[in-house]
N, CA, C and O atoms as a GROMACS GRO file, in nm:
protein
  512
    1MET      N    1   0.085  -0.123   0.002
    1MET     CA    2   0.000   0.001   0.001
    1MET      C    3   0.086   0.123  -0.002
    1MET      O    4   0.186   0.130   0.069
    2ILE      N    5   0.051   0.219  -0.082
    2ILE     CA    6   0.124   0.344  -0.083
    2ILE      C    7   0.096   0.428   0.039
    2ILE      O    8  -0.014   0.423   0.093
    3SER      N    9   0.195   0.506   0.086
    3SER     CA   10   0.178   0.598   0.193
    3SER      C   11   0.295   0.686   0.214
    3SER      O   12   0.403   0.661   0.160
    4THR      N   13   0.276   0.791   0.293
    4THR     CA   14   0.386   0.880   0.329
    4THR      C   15   0.367   0.905   0.484
    4THR      O   16   0.276   0.849   0.546
    5LYS      N   17   0.450   0.986   0.538
    5LYS     CA   18   0.443   1.017   0.680
    5LYS      C   19   0.298   1.071   0.720
    5LYS      O   20   0.242   1.032   0.823
    6ASN      N   21   0.242   1.161   0.634
    6ASN     CA   22   0.115   1.217   0.671
    6ASN      C   23  -0.006   1.175   0.582
    6ASN      O   24  -0.118   1.220   0.606
    7PHE      N   25   0.016   1.092   0.483
    7PHE     CA   26  -0.088   1.054   0.394
    7PHE      C   27  -0.086   0.902   0.370
    7PHE      O   28   0.014   0.843   0.331
    8ASN      N   29  -0.203   0.843   0.397
    8ASN     CA   30  -0.219   0.703   0.378
    8ASN      C   31  -0.364   0.670   0.335
    8ASN      O   32  -0.457   0.702   0.409
    9PRO      N   33  -0.386   0.607   0.216
    9PRO     CA   34  -0.522   0.575   0.179
    9PRO      C   35  -0.600   0.489   0.280
    9PRO      O   36  -0.723   0.492   0.283
   10LYS      N   37  -0.530   0.416   0.360
   10LYS     CA   38  -0.598   0.327   0.458
   10LYS      C   39  -0.660   0.413   0.566
   10LYS      O   40  -0.767   0.377   0.616
   11THR      N   41  -0.599   0.524   0.606
   11THR     CA   42  -0.656   0.608   0.707
   11THR      C   43  -0.721   0.736   0.654
   11THR      O   44  -0.790   0.803   0.730
   12ASP      N   45  -0.703   0.771   0.533
   12ASP     CA   46  -0.765   0.891   0.477
   12ASP      C   47  -0.847   0.843   0.350
   12ASP      O   48  -0.796   0.851   0.238
   13PRO      N   49  -0.969   0.796   0.367
   13PRO     CA   50  -1.044   0.747   0.255
   13PRO      C   51  -1.065   0.846   0.141
   13PRO      O   52  -1.097   0.801   0.031
   14LYS      N   53  -1.049   0.972   0.159
   14LYS     CA   54  -1.065   1.068   0.052
   14LYS      C   55  -0.954   1.058  -0.051
   14LYS      O   56  -0.966   1.117  -0.158
   15LEU      N   57  -0.847   0.987  -0.021
   15LEU     CA   58  -0.744   0.965  -0.120
   15LEU      C   59  -0.787   0.861  -0.224
   15LEU      O   60  -0.727   0.849  -0.331
   16LEU      N   61  -0.896   0.785  -0.191
   16LEU     CA   62  -0.950   0.682  -0.268
   16LEU      C   63  -1.075   0.738  -0.343
   16LEU      O   64  -1.133   0.839  -0.303
   17CYS      N   65  -1.111   0.671  -0.452
   17CYS     CA   66  -1.228   0.710  -0.524
   17CYS      C   67  -1.347   0.688  -0.430
   17CYS      O   68  -1.351   0.584  -0.363
   18THR      N   69  -1.443   0.780  -0.421
   18THR     CA   70  -1.555   0.767  -0.329
   18THR      C   71  -1.688   0.769  -0.405
   18THR      O   72  -1.793   0.803  -0.348
   19CYS      N   73  -1.683   0.731  -0.538
   19CYS     CA   74  -1.811   0.743  -0.615
   19CYS      C   75  -1.920   0.648  -0.568
   19CYS      O   76  -2.039   0.678  -0.583
   20GLY      N   77  -1.883   0.535  -0.511
   20GLY     CA   78  -1.990   0.442  -0.469
   20GLY      C   79  -2.049   0.350  -0.579
   20GLY      O   80  -2.136   0.268  -0.552
   21HIS      N   81  -1.999   0.365  -0.702
   21HIS     CA   82  -2.049   0.288  -0.816
   21HIS      C   83  -2.014   0.139  -0.787
   21HIS      O   84  -1.910   0.111  -0.726
   22ALA      N   85  -2.099   0.047  -0.828
   22ALA     CA   86  -2.078  -0.094  -0.813
   22ALA      C   87  -1.949  -0.141  -0.869
   22ALA      O   88  -1.888  -0.234  -0.815
   23LYS      N   89  -1.901  -0.076  -0.984
   23LYS     CA   90  -1.783  -0.117  -1.050
   23LYS      C   91  -1.663  -0.025  -1.014
   23LYS      O   92  -1.562  -0.026  -1.084
   24CYS      N   93  -1.675   0.050  -0.911
   24CYS     CA   94  -1.560   0.136  -0.862
   24CYS      C   95  -1.447   0.051  -0.818
   24CYS      O   96  -1.465  -0.048  -0.748
   25ASP      N   97  -1.324   0.091  -0.860
   25ASP     CA   98  -1.204   0.011  -0.818
   25ASP      C   99  -1.138   0.085  -0.703
   25ASP      O  100  -1.028   0.045  -0.665
   26GLN      N  101  -1.195   0.188  -0.646
   26GLN     CA  102  -1.147   0.265  -0.529
   26GLN      C  103  -1.000   0.299  -0.547
   26GLN      O  104  -0.922   0.286  -0.452
   27ARG      N  105  -0.961   0.342  -0.666
   27ARG     CA  106  -0.822   0.377  -0.691
   27ARG      C  107  -0.777   0.496  -0.604
   27ARG      O  108  -0.858   0.583  -0.572
   28SER      N  109  -0.654   0.499  -0.567
   28SER     CA  110  -0.591   0.602  -0.495
   28SER      C  111  -0.504   0.683  -0.590
   28SER      O  112  -0.488   0.644  -0.705
   29VAL      N  113  -0.450   0.792  -0.546
   29VAL     CA  114  -0.345   0.851  -0.619
   29VAL      C  115  -0.220   0.765  -0.613
   29VAL      O  116  -0.214   0.678  -0.526
   30ASN      N  117  -0.122   0.782  -0.697
   30ASN     CA  118  -0.007   0.702  -0.700
   30ASN      C  119   0.100   0.749  -0.594
   30ASN      O  120   0.085   0.853  -0.531
   31GLN      N  121   0.206   0.670  -0.580
   31GLN     CA  122   0.307   0.698  -0.480
   31GLN      C  123   0.377   0.830  -0.508
   31GLN      O  124   0.402   0.908  -0.417
   32PHE      N  125   0.407   0.854  -0.633
   32PHE     CA  126   0.478   0.980  -0.675
   32PHE      C  127   0.394   1.102  -0.630
   32PHE      O  128   0.448   1.197  -0.572
   33THR      N  129   0.267   1.099  -0.656
   33THR     CA  130   0.182   1.210  -0.621
   33THR      C  131   0.174   1.222  -0.470
   33THR      O  132   0.176   1.335  -0.420
   34LEU      N  133   0.166   1.117  -0.395
   34LEU     CA  134   0.172   1.126  -0.249
   34LEU      C  135   0.304   1.178  -0.202
   34LEU      O  136   0.309   1.253  -0.105
   35ASP      N  137   0.412   1.142  -0.267
   35ASP     CA  138   0.547   1.191  -0.229
   35ASP      C  139   0.555   1.346  -0.246
   35ASP      O  140   0.606   1.418  -0.160
   36MET      N  141   0.500   1.392  -0.359
   36MET     CA  142   0.501   1.538  -0.390
   36MET      C  143   0.405   1.609  -0.291
   36MET      O  144   0.433   1.720  -0.244
   37LEU      N  145   0.296   1.546  -0.262
   37LEU     CA  146   0.196   1.605  -0.166
   37LEU      C  147   0.266   1.613  -0.028
   37LEU      O  148   0.251   1.714   0.041
   38GLN      N  149   0.340   1.514   0.012
   38GLN     CA  150   0.412   1.520   0.138
   38GLN      C  151   0.511   1.632   0.142
   38GLN      O  152   0.528   1.696   0.245
   39ALA      N  153   0.580   1.658   0.029
   39ALA     CA  154   0.679   1.764   0.023
   39ALA      C  155   0.611   1.896   0.038
   39ALA      O  156   0.667   1.985   0.102
   40VAL      N  157   0.494   1.915  -0.018
   40VAL     CA  158   0.416   2.038   0.000
   40VAL      C  159   0.377   2.047   0.152
   40VAL      O  160   0.396   2.151   0.215
   41ARG      N  161   0.323   1.936   0.208
   41ARG     CA  162   0.280   1.933   0.347
   41ARG      C  163   0.401   1.969   0.439
   41ARG      O  164   0.384   2.042   0.536
   42ASN      N  165   0.517   1.919   0.409
   42ASN     CA  166   0.638   1.949   0.498
   42ASN      C  167   0.661   2.099   0.495
   42ASN      O  168   0.687   2.158   0.600
   43ASP      N  169   0.652   2.161   0.384
   43ASP     CA  170   0.678   2.313   0.378
   43ASP      C  171   0.556   2.389   0.431
   43ASP      O  172   0.572   2.495   0.491
   44TYR      N  173   0.438   2.339   0.410
   44TYR     CA  174   0.317   2.408   0.450
   44TYR      C  175   0.314   2.411   0.605
   44TYR      O  176   0.269   2.511   0.662
   45GLY      N  177   0.358   2.313   0.670
   45GLY     CA  178   0.376   2.321   0.815
   45GLY      C  179   0.249   2.292   0.896
   45GLY      O  180   0.249   2.311   1.017
   46LYS      N  181   0.141   2.246   0.832
   46LYS     CA  182   0.022   2.212   0.911
   46LYS      C  183  -0.062   2.111   0.834
   46LYS      O  184  -0.041   2.090   0.714
   47ALA      N  185  -0.153   2.051   0.901
   47ALA     CA  186  -0.235   1.946   0.841
   47ALA      C  187  -0.299   1.992   0.713
   47ALA      O  188  -0.325   2.111   0.696
   48MET      N  189  -0.324   1.902   0.624
   48MET     CA  190  -0.394   1.926   0.499
   48MET      C  191  -0.511   1.831   0.493
   48MET      O  192  -0.496   1.712   0.519
   49ILE      N  193  -0.629   1.883   0.460
   49ILE     CA  194  -0.748   1.800   0.446
   49ILE      C  195  -0.775   1.771   0.299
   49ILE      O  196  -0.805   1.862   0.222
   50ILE      N  197  -0.764   1.643   0.260
   50ILE     CA  198  -0.789   1.603   0.124
   50ILE      C  199  -0.938   1.590   0.105
   50ILE      O  200  -1.007   1.526   0.184
   51THR      N  201  -0.987   1.656  -0.004
   51THR     CA  202  -1.132   1.644  -0.033
   51THR      C  203  -1.157   1.547  -0.152
   51THR      O  204  -1.268   1.497  -0.170
   52SER      N  205  -1.049   1.522  -0.235
   52SER     CA  206  -1.067   1.428  -0.339
   52SER      C  207  -0.927   1.383  -0.386
   52SER      O  208  -0.834   1.463  -0.399
   53GLY      N  209  -0.915   1.249  -0.411
   53GLY     CA  210  -0.790   1.199  -0.460
   53GLY      C  211  -0.807   1.120  -0.588
   53GLY      O  212  -0.843   1.178  -0.690
   54GLY      N  213  -0.781   0.987  -0.586
   54GLY     CA  214  -0.804   0.909  -0.706
   54GLY      C  215  -0.950   0.895  -0.735
   54GLY      O  216  -1.036   0.895  -0.647
   55ARG      N  217  -0.977   0.884  -0.871
   55ARG     CA  218  -1.119   0.868  -0.915
   55ARG      C  219  -1.122   0.764  -1.019
   55ARG      O  220  -1.033   0.761  -1.105
   56CYS      N  221  -1.223   0.674  -1.017
   56CYS     CA  222  -1.239   0.573  -1.125
   56CYS      C  223  -1.318   0.633  -1.236
   56CYS      O  224  -1.370   0.743  -1.223
   57GLU      N  225  -1.328   0.564  -1.342
   57GLU     CA  226  -1.398   0.615  -1.461
   57GLU      C  227  -1.553   0.634  -1.437
   57GLU      O  228  -1.622   0.696  -1.518
   58ASN      N  229  -1.601   0.579  -1.328
   58ASN     CA  230  -1.748   0.588  -1.296
   58ASN      C  231  -1.776   0.712  -1.207
   58ASN      O  232  -1.892   0.745  -1.183
   59HIS      N  233  -1.675   0.776  -1.160
   59HIS     CA  234  -1.699   0.890  -1.068
   59HIS      C  235  -1.770   1.002  -1.144
   59HIS      O  236  -1.734   1.031  -1.258
   60PRO      N  237  -1.873   1.065  -1.080
   60PRO     CA  238  -1.953   1.165  -1.152
   60PRO      C  239  -1.872   1.275  -1.220
   60PRO      O  240  -1.912   1.326  -1.325
   61ASN      N  241  -1.758   1.312  -1.163
   61ASN     CA  242  -1.675   1.414  -1.217
   61ASN      C  243  -1.593   1.364  -1.333
   61ASN      O  244  -1.532   1.447  -1.402
   62GLU      N  245  -1.586   1.231  -1.361
   62GLU     CA  246  -1.508   1.173  -1.469
   62GLU      C  247  -1.596   1.124  -1.583
   62GLU      O  248  -1.550   1.124  -1.697
   63VAL      N  249  -1.718   1.084  -1.560
   63VAL     CA  250  -1.793   1.017  -1.670
   63VAL      C  251  -1.819   1.100  -1.790
   63VAL      O  252  -1.839   1.043  -1.897
   64THR      N  253  -1.820   1.231  -1.780
   64THR     CA  254  -1.849   1.319  -1.894
   64THR      C  255  -1.723   1.354  -1.967
   64THR      O  256  -1.732   1.413  -2.074
   65LYS      N  257  -1.610   1.324  -1.920
   65LYS     CA  258  -1.482   1.365  -1.982
   65LYS      C  259  -1.456   1.274  -2.102
   65LYS      O  260  -1.488   1.155  -2.101
   66THR      N  261  -1.395   1.337  -2.209
   66THR     CA  262  -1.360   1.260  -2.327
   66THR      C  263  -1.233   1.184  -2.308
   66THR      O  264  -1.209   1.088  -2.381
   67ARG      N  265  -1.148   1.224  -2.210
   67ARG     CA  266  -1.035   1.149  -2.184
   67ARG      C  267  -1.010   1.159  -2.029
   67ARG      O  268  -1.057   1.252  -1.964
   68ALA      N  269  -0.937   1.065  -1.974
   68ALA     CA  270  -0.914   1.054  -1.835
   68ALA      C  271  -0.845   1.183  -1.776
   68ALA      O  272  -0.747   1.235  -1.830
   69GLY      N  273  -0.903   1.228  -1.666
   69GLY     CA  274  -0.848   1.352  -1.605
   69GLY      C  275  -0.732   1.317  -1.505
   69GLY      O  276  -0.694   1.201  -1.487
   70ASP      N  277  -0.683   1.421  -1.446
   70ASP     CA  278  -0.567   1.409  -1.352
   70ASP      C  279  -0.602   1.311  -1.233
   70ASP      O  280  -0.518   1.232  -1.192
   71HIS      N  281  -0.724   1.319  -1.182
   71HIS     CA  282  -0.766   1.230  -1.069
   71HIS      C  283  -0.773   1.089  -1.116
   71HIS      O  284  -0.724   0.998  -1.049
   72GLN      N  285  -0.836   1.068  -1.235
   72GLN     CA  286  -0.856   0.929  -1.281
   72GLN      C  287  -0.721   0.866  -1.309
   72GLN      O  288  -0.702   0.746  -1.288
   73ARG      N  289  -0.627   0.946  -1.356
   73ARG     CA  290  -0.494   0.897  -1.392
   73ARG      C  291  -0.405   0.885  -1.264
   73ARG      O  292  -0.291   0.841  -1.272
   74GLN      N  293  -0.459   0.924  -1.148
   74GLN     CA  294  -0.396   0.908  -1.019
   74GLN      C  295  -0.279   1.009  -0.989
   74GLN      O  296  -0.188   0.982  -0.912
   75TYR      N  297  -0.291   1.125  -1.057
   75TYR     CA  298  -0.189   1.228  -1.041
   75TYR      C  299  -0.235   1.351  -0.967
   75TYR      O  300  -0.158   1.448  -0.963
   76ALA      N  301  -0.354   1.357  -0.909
   76ALA     CA  302  -0.409   1.477  -0.851
   76ALA      C  303  -0.483   1.461  -0.721
   76ALA      O  304  -0.543   1.356  -0.696
   77VAL      N  305  -0.480   1.561  -0.640
   77VAL     CA  306  -0.556   1.569  -0.519
   77VAL      C  307  -0.616   1.707  -0.515
   77VAL      O  308  -0.564   1.803  -0.572
   78ASP      N  309  -0.729   1.713  -0.443
   78ASP     CA  310  -0.792   1.836  -0.409
   78ASP      C  311  -0.775   1.856  -0.261
   78ASP      O  312  -0.802   1.765  -0.183
   79VAL      N  313  -0.730   1.978  -0.218
   79VAL     CA  314  -0.702   2.008  -0.080
   79VAL      C  315  -0.790   2.122  -0.029
   79VAL      O  316  -0.796   2.227  -0.093
   80PHE      N  317  -0.857   2.105   0.086
   80PHE     CA  318  -0.936   2.212   0.141
   80PHE      C  319  -0.846   2.323   0.196
   80PHE      O  320  -0.734   2.299   0.241
   81TYR      N  321  -0.898   2.442   0.189
   81TYR     CA  322  -0.826   2.561   0.251
   81TYR      C  323  -0.928   2.650   0.325
   81TYR      O  324  -1.044   2.662   0.284
   82ASP      N  325  -0.882   2.710   0.433
   82ASP     CA  326  -0.962   2.804   0.514
   82ASP      C  327  -0.974   2.945   0.465
   82ASP      O  328  -1.078   3.009   0.479
   83ASN      N  329  -0.863   2.993   0.406
   83ASN     CA  330  -0.857   3.133   0.375
   83ASN      C  331  -0.768   3.157   0.251
   83ASN      O  332  -0.698   3.066   0.207
   84GLU      N  333  -0.772   3.279   0.196
   84GLU     CA  334  -0.697   3.314   0.077
   84GLU      C  335  -0.545   3.295   0.092
   84GLU      O  336  -0.475   3.249   0.002
   85LEU      N  337  -0.499   3.333   0.213
   85LEU     CA  338  -0.353   3.313   0.236
   85LEU      C  339  -0.314   3.164   0.225
   85LEU      O  340  -0.214   3.130   0.162
   86ASP      N  341  -0.396   3.076   0.288
   86ASP     CA  342  -0.365   2.931   0.279
   86ASP      C  343  -0.377   2.882   0.133
   86ASP      O  344  -0.297   2.799   0.090
   87ARG      N  345  -0.475   2.930   0.057
   87ARG     CA  346  -0.493   2.891  -0.079
   87ARG      C  347  -0.363   2.930  -0.160
   87ARG      O  348  -0.306   2.849  -0.233
   88ASN      N  349  -0.325   3.052  -0.142
   88ASN     CA  350  -0.211   3.102  -0.219
   88ASN      C  351  -0.085   3.022  -0.175
   88ASN      O  352  -0.003   2.985  -0.259
   89LYS      N  353  -0.069   2.996  -0.049
   89LYS     CA  354   0.048   2.924   0.000
   89LYS      C  355   0.051   2.780  -0.059
   89LYS      O  356   0.155   2.732  -0.105
   90LEU      N  357  -0.062   2.714  -0.057
   90LEU     CA  358  -0.065   2.577  -0.115
   90LEU      C  359  -0.038   2.575  -0.268
   90LEU      O  360   0.029   2.486  -0.318
   91MET      N  361  -0.090   2.672  -0.338
   91MET     CA  362  -0.062   2.681  -0.477
   91MET      C  363   0.082   2.709  -0.508
   91MET      O  364   0.141   2.648  -0.597
   92THR      N  365   0.138   2.800  -0.434
   92THR     CA  366   0.280   2.836  -0.451
   92THR      C  367   0.371   2.720  -0.419
   92THR      O  368   0.464   2.689  -0.493
   93LEU      N  369   0.344   2.657  -0.307
   93LEU     CA  370   0.430   2.535  -0.266
   93LEU      C  371   0.416   2.424  -0.363
   93LEU      O  372   0.515   2.356  -0.391
   94ALA      N  373   0.296   2.399  -0.416
   94ALA     CA  374   0.282   2.293  -0.522
   94ALA      C  375   0.366   2.323  -0.641
   94ALA      O  376   0.433   2.234  -0.694
   95GLY      N  377   0.364   2.448  -0.685
   95GLY     CA  378   0.454   2.492  -0.798
   95GLY      C  379   0.597   2.471  -0.770
   95GLY      O  380   0.670   2.425  -0.857
   96ARG      N  381   0.642   2.504  -0.649
   96ARG     CA  382   0.778   2.482  -0.607
   96ARG      C  383   0.815   2.335  -0.611
   96ARG      O  384   0.930   2.300  -0.637
   97HIS      N  385   0.720   2.251  -0.587
   97HIS     CA  386   0.748   2.109  -0.577
   97HIS      C  387   0.705   2.035  -0.705
   97HIS      O  388   0.671   1.916  -0.703
   98GLY      N  389   0.708   2.110  -0.818
   98GLY     CA  390   0.693   2.045  -0.951
   98GLY      C  391   0.551   2.020  -1.000
   98GLY      O  392   0.534   1.951  -1.101
   99ALA      N  393   0.442   2.075  -0.931
   99ALA     CA  394   0.318   2.048  -0.980
   99ALA      C  395   0.306   2.094  -1.128
   99ALA      O  396   0.370   2.191  -1.168
  100THR      N  397   0.225   2.023  -1.206
  100THR     CA  398   0.210   2.051  -1.348
  100THR      C  399   0.082   2.129  -1.368
  100THR      O  400   0.068   2.201  -1.466
  101ARG      N  401  -0.013   2.114  -1.276
  101ARG     CA  402  -0.145   2.183  -1.291
  101ARG      C  403  -0.186   2.228  -1.151
  101ARG      O  404  -0.180   2.150  -1.056
  102VAL      N  405  -0.229   2.351  -1.139
  102VAL     CA  406  -0.274   2.401  -1.012
  102VAL      C  407  -0.401   2.487  -1.039
  102VAL      O  408  -0.403   2.573  -1.127
  103ALA      N  409  -0.503   2.461  -0.959
  103ALA     CA  410  -0.628   2.528  -0.978
  103ALA      C  411  -0.688   2.558  -0.841
  103ALA      O  412  -0.645   2.502  -0.740
  104GLY      N  413  -0.789   2.645  -0.838
  104GLY     CA  414  -0.854   2.677  -0.713
  104GLY      C  415  -1.004   2.701  -0.737
  104GLY      O  416  -1.049   2.747  -0.842
  105SER      N  417  -1.075   2.667  -0.631
  105SER     CA  418  -1.216   2.700  -0.626
  105SER      C  419  -1.252   2.783  -0.501
  105SER      O  420  -1.266   2.730  -0.391
  106GLU      N  421  -1.268   2.913  -0.522
  106GLU     CA  422  -1.300   2.996  -0.406
  106GLU      C  423  -1.439   2.960  -0.352
  106GLU      O  424  -1.459   2.966  -0.231
  107ARG      N  425  -1.531   2.924  -0.433
  107ARG     CA  426  -1.664   2.894  -0.389
  107ARG      C  427  -1.662   2.762  -0.305
  107ARG      O  428  -1.730   2.751  -0.202
  108LEU      N  429  -1.588   2.667  -0.350
  108LEU     CA  430  -1.590   2.534  -0.284
  108LEU      C  431  -1.472   2.515  -0.184
  108LEU      O  432  -1.468   2.417  -0.110
  109LYS      N  433  -1.377   2.613  -0.184
  109LYS     CA  434  -1.266   2.620  -0.088
  109LYS      C  435  -1.173   2.496  -0.101
  109LYS      O  436  -1.141   2.429  -0.003
  110PHE      N  437  -1.133   2.470  -0.224
  110PHE     CA  438  -1.029   2.369  -0.241
  110PHE      C  439  -0.932   2.411  -0.356
  110PHE      O  440  -0.966   2.488  -0.445
  111VAL      N  441  -0.810   2.355  -0.346
  111VAL     CA  442  -0.714   2.371  -0.458
  111VAL      C  443  -0.686   2.234  -0.514
  111VAL      O  444  -0.677   2.134  -0.442
  112HIS      N  445  -0.672   2.233  -0.648
  112HIS     CA  446  -0.640   2.112  -0.723
  112HIS      C  447  -0.496   2.116  -0.747
  112HIS      O  448  -0.444   2.212  -0.804
  113LEU      N  449  -0.424   2.010  -0.705
  113LEU     CA  450  -0.278   2.001  -0.722
  113LEU      C  451  -0.247   1.873  -0.804
  113LEU      O  452  -0.282   1.763  -0.761
  114ALA      N  453  -0.184   1.887  -0.915
  114ALA     CA  454  -0.162   1.774  -1.004
  114ALA      C  455  -0.017   1.762  -1.040
  114ALA      O  456   0.049   1.864  -1.061
  115TRP      N  457   0.036   1.643  -1.048
  115TRP     CA  458   0.174   1.618  -1.094
  115TRP      C  459   0.166   1.518  -1.209
  115TRP      O  460   0.215   1.405  -1.202
  116THR      N  461   0.098   1.566  -1.314
  116THR     CA  462   0.083   1.481  -1.439
  116THR      C  463   0.206   1.484  -1.521
  116THR      O  464   0.256   1.593  -1.546
  117PRO      N  465   0.258   1.378  -1.565
  117PRO     CA  466   0.379   1.383  -1.655
  117PRO      C  467   0.358   1.463  -1.778
  117PRO      O  468   0.261   1.445  -1.851
  118THR      N  469   0.452   1.554  -1.802
  118THR     CA  470   0.440   1.638  -1.921
  118THR      C  471   0.581   1.693  -1.950
  118THR      O  472   0.665   1.700  -1.860
  119SER      N  473   0.606   1.730  -2.073
  119SER     CA  474   0.733   1.797  -2.107
  119SER      C  475   0.715   1.950  -2.098
  119SER      O  476   0.813   2.024  -2.103
  120ASP      N  477   0.588   1.996  -2.084
  120ASP     CA  478   0.560   2.138  -2.084
  120ASP      C  479   0.601   2.193  -1.943
  120ASP      O  480   0.553   2.144  -1.841
  121LYS      N  481   0.687   2.292  -1.942
  121LYS     CA  482   0.737   2.346  -1.812
  121LYS      C  483   0.654   2.457  -1.752
  121LYS      O  484   0.684   2.504  -1.642
  122SER      N  485   0.546   2.502  -1.826
  122SER     CA  486   0.456   2.599  -1.767
  122SER      C  487   0.362   2.527  -1.677
  122SER      O  488   0.342   2.407  -1.693
  123VAL      N  489   0.304   2.594  -1.585
  123VAL     CA  490   0.213   2.540  -1.488
  123VAL      C  491   0.076   2.605  -1.511
  123VAL      O  492   0.050   2.713  -1.457
  124PRO      N  493  -0.014   2.543  -1.590
  124PRO     CA  494  -0.145   2.594  -1.610
  124PRO      C  495  -0.221   2.615  -1.477
  124PRO      O  496  -0.217   2.529  -1.389
  125THR      N  497  -0.286   2.722  -1.464
  125THR     CA  498  -0.374   2.747  -1.351
  125THR      C  499  -0.511   2.792  -1.401
  125THR      O  500  -0.523   2.852  -1.508
  126TRP      N  501  -0.610   2.764  -1.326
  126TRP     CA  502  -0.749   2.810  -1.362
  126TRP      C  503  -0.830   2.814  -1.230
  126TRP      O  504  -0.781   2.777  -1.123
  127SER      N  505  -0.957   2.860  -1.243
  127SER     CA  506  -1.047   2.857  -1.132
  127SER      C  507  -1.173   2.776  -1.169
  127SER      O  508  -1.209   2.763  -1.286
  128TYR      N  509  -1.235   2.724  -1.069
  128TYR     CA  510  -1.358   2.651  -1.083
  128TYR      C  511  -1.477   2.742  -1.052
  128TYR      O  512  -1.591   2.698  -1.059
   0.00000   0.00000   0.00000
């Protein structure tokens, strides 16, 4: 089972797909993604609440996509934040630790952090 000092799918079920579909494989993010998330957590200096991790193809956020997204490919997590300062800090630290995609939802209070393999050195950002 994959895990790091602060993140383990056995104790944090939000790292696993939570769709509840009968054919859900309950996939988690991969070890590389957890390692990068741990590096962000080490610099962040406080607990991080995961709101979404791995997703199977039956997850409601995945079924309408024409190709597998960051979560389905096991390269992304969404992390809850309390305030704008924390959002900005999480996004900045993710970029420092090699994130390839970083996004935020002010309305839903989460940041999307992804470490998808790419040769593109820019870090796309967007808002939900």
